[in-house]
N, C-alpha and C positions, 0 to 999 in steps of 0.2 A: 453433447448434451445441449440441454433448453440453457439460453438466458439466464434466468432465472435461477437455476442449480447454479451455476457459475458466480451468481453475484451469492449467493447465500453460503455457497461453500470457501471462497473469499471472506468473508465477514465473518465466518465461524474457525476457519483456519487461521486468520491473522488477527483474529482475539485470544485465541487460546497460545498462539507462542508469546505472551506476554509472561505468562505462567511461565513455560518456559524457558525465557530466558530466565525470569527471578530464580531460576533453581541453581542453576549457572553463577551468579554472580556471586563472585568474592571467591570462586574454584579458580580463575585463570582473568587476565589481561581481556579486556572486552575487543580488542582488535585483532588478538588470538582468537578466540572464540569466535568472533565472527568470518574470518579467514579460516578456520578449519568447517564451519558449517558451509560455506560457497564451495570451498577445496573438496570435500566430500562431494556434494550435491552437483558440482560437474562433475566428478569421477564418477558417479552411480549412473549419471545419467547415457556420459559417454561407453560405458561400459554397458549398459544395459541396450541401447542402436546397435551400438559393434554386436552383439549376443544375436538382437533380431534381426540383423544386415540391412539395417537402416542408418548408418553412419554416415551424417554429411559432414559432408567437408569444403568449408567455406574459400569461395576462391578472395587473390587478394583485396580486390575491392573492397571486399565485404567486409574486410577482417578489422578495419579500421570504425565502421560503424558498429561491430560487436563489439571491442572493447571501448566506444565510448557509450554503451549500454551500459557493459560491466563497469564502469566506473561510475556514472552516477546513479546506476539501478541500483547496484549489488556492491560499494566502496565508498561514494563519499558519503550517501546516502545513512547509511550506516553510522556511518562515523562522526558526521556532523551530531546526527538523535541522539546517538550513547554520549555524545560531549556535552549534548545539554541536559540529558538527567543528571548525569554528575553534577549539574548546577542550579537545577531547577529541579519542584515535585513535580511528578512523572504523570499528574492531572495536568499541568500548563502546558509538557509538551505536548500530550495528549490533544488539548483545547487545539494548540498550534498546527500540529499535523492534521486536525481536520478540516484545515481550510486547504487540504489538499486539491478541493471536486475547483473552488475561487482560484488557485495559483496553476491548474491547468488549463481552465478555460483563456486565462490571462495569458497566459503561454501558448495554447494554440490560434487567439487574436494576433497576441503580437507575432512570433514567428511565420506562424498562417495564413493569415488573415481570417481563421474562419471565427464569427460572430458566434460569442455563446447564445443558448436556448433562455428567453426571457424570464423563465420559473426559476431559474438556476440562483439567482439575489434571493429572492425569499426560503425558498427551501433552505438554501447554505446557511442564512438570519438563525432560520429555527432548526438547523442542526448545531452551530455552532455554537447558537446559545443553551442546547440543549445538554452539549459532552460540558459546556462550562459550569451548568447546572448539578449532572453528576458528581465533577469532581471542587463542586464550592464546598463540602467541609474539609479539604485540605489544601481549597487554595485560598481558605477567608484567615485572613491574619498569615500569611505566607512574604519572605520575602522573595525577592526577583531580583536575578541578573541580569544586567543587560547584555550580559557576554553571553550566557545561559541562552539570551532569546535568539538572539542572532546564531547560534551556533541551528533552533530550532528550526530556524526560518529555511536560513542555508539548508538544511536537511531536507526541506520539504519540499525546497524548492530545485535541488538537484532530485528527488523521489518522480517531480514533477517533470523537468526535463527528458527523464531516465524515462515516464510515459510517451512520451513524443517519439526519439529513438526508437524503443519497440515496438509503439507503431509503424512506424520506417521504416525499419525492418521485416513486418507482417507484410506490407504492403509490396514487399520488393522482393518476395516469394522466400525471405526467409521461414523455412522449418521450424514449429515451434520449442517442439521439445530441443532438436539442433541447437537452435542460434542460442537457447537457453544457455545450455552446458557448456558450450564456449563461451558465453557473458561470463556467467559465472565463476569458470574458470579464469579469467581474463580479470576478473574481479575481484577471487580469492590470491593471484598474482600483487596487484596492488594492495591488499588490505596486507598482506604479509610484509611488505615491502613499506609501507609507512610503521606496521609495528617496528622492524628492525631499524628503522630509522630513527626512532625513538626510545628504544633502547630495551623495549618491553621483551619479557623472556618467552622463551617459545618453552614452556612448561606442558606433560599430559597430565592430562586432571586421572585419578583412579581410582573415583569413585563413581559408582554406578550409576549414582542418580542424575549426573552430568553428562555421564554422554547415552540414559536415555531420553532426556531433556534433547539432546544433538539427534539424536536416532528421528522424533519428532518434529524436529528444527528442519532437517536436511530431507524428510519424505514427505509429510503435510505442508509446512511453511513455505518449502524452496522449491521445490521441483512440479510439486502439481499446484500449489498456492501459489506464486509467480502463471505458472501457466494458465490458469483459471482466472488471475487478473490480465492478465494481456491479453487474453480471447475477448476481457471486457472491454478491453481498451480499443481493440477489433471490433468491436461489435457496436457498443453502444459510442466509443468516442470517449478523448480522458478525464472529459468534464464531466459525465456522467458514470462513469470507473471512479474515479474518483471518490463520488460520494462515499463509495464503501465505509472511506474514514470513519465516517461518522458515527456506523453502528457499533466500529471494534472494542471501542472504548464499555459497551452494553454484555458482549458475550468478556471481557475482561473481567469486567468487576461483577458478573455472575460466575467465572472460574475461581475468583477471590472469596465472593461469599461463603462458598463450601469448601473450598481449600484454604484459606486464609481468616473467615470470619467477618469478612467485610460487612457490615451492618448497614444499608440502605436508611438513608434517614428521606422525611417526605419532600424536599426538594431533587433528591438523586430523582425518587421517581415520575415529579413533575420531567424532572432533566432527560428521562428514558424516553419519556413520551413523545415531548419536543422531538429527540433524534427522530424517532420514528415517524411524528409526524412528517420533518421534513422531507425522508425518504419518500413519502405520499405526496406532496408536493412536486419533487423531484420524477417521479413513475409514473403519474395517478395517469390514464390515457385522457385526453382530451379532444371532448367533441368538436368536431369542424361543423357547420350549420354551411350549406351548403344552397348557393340561389337555386329556386328550381328552374328545371329547364322548358318546364309544359309549356305551353303557347297558350296569353290570353286568350278566354274567351273570344270571341269577334260579337262584337255589336250587330246584332242584325238590325235595320233599320228598311222601313217597307217605300 
């Protein structure tokens, strides 16, 4: 599939997961719902790969990297961001998470000594400012918790580090769906263990809308969404792939307009335009001026 379609699919899939998660709120403890989500995702992929005779069994030295990917990308990332949402307006969490591209670039430079593209900073400033404008009516006058901000930053940082580990696993030849199946399964074990330590009750909600939302989160948000996103990380690098976080809120607010009656204010529309402009700055092809190789005409003298 072309890279542009992976990009659009990731944006729409993860933008709509906000609505699905909202449906599940209050019906089970957040850590329990997340552990169900990734346990089912891993199980569905392992069964599907087994039926297709493509089941991949990791070797011993690969297990530690898959466990690290699962811990960062499918466990701690969600634990910290859900904790942040309980202490902060969801709009502020969205603004902090939209910094994922900058986190990815910083971690790439810090850990791999890869210099980020120069256009990243102006693009990120446009994108993050746009997200802030979209949520300005919610943020204006709201009180912020330093603990909540810390959780949001930690969640985004874990997401970023998980990107690098996922890229490392792909570069090492780990198959996309096979690797994700094992990493998600191990992430689910970590989530369940953490929920057990915190005393959360492992209940099974009976409402059909909870499990309908779960089906969307498992198939679209997790199996296909993370496969598409990690493909972007592999093709574009973490900094550019992380820029999808700038567009999630546009899709999420559009869904909220339809389902929950969200009203777009002028500043929200300006913010959406700024977020789109940030993507244009990041991905618009740059013309390179090449020096002419044609020899200069010789001056003829008598």
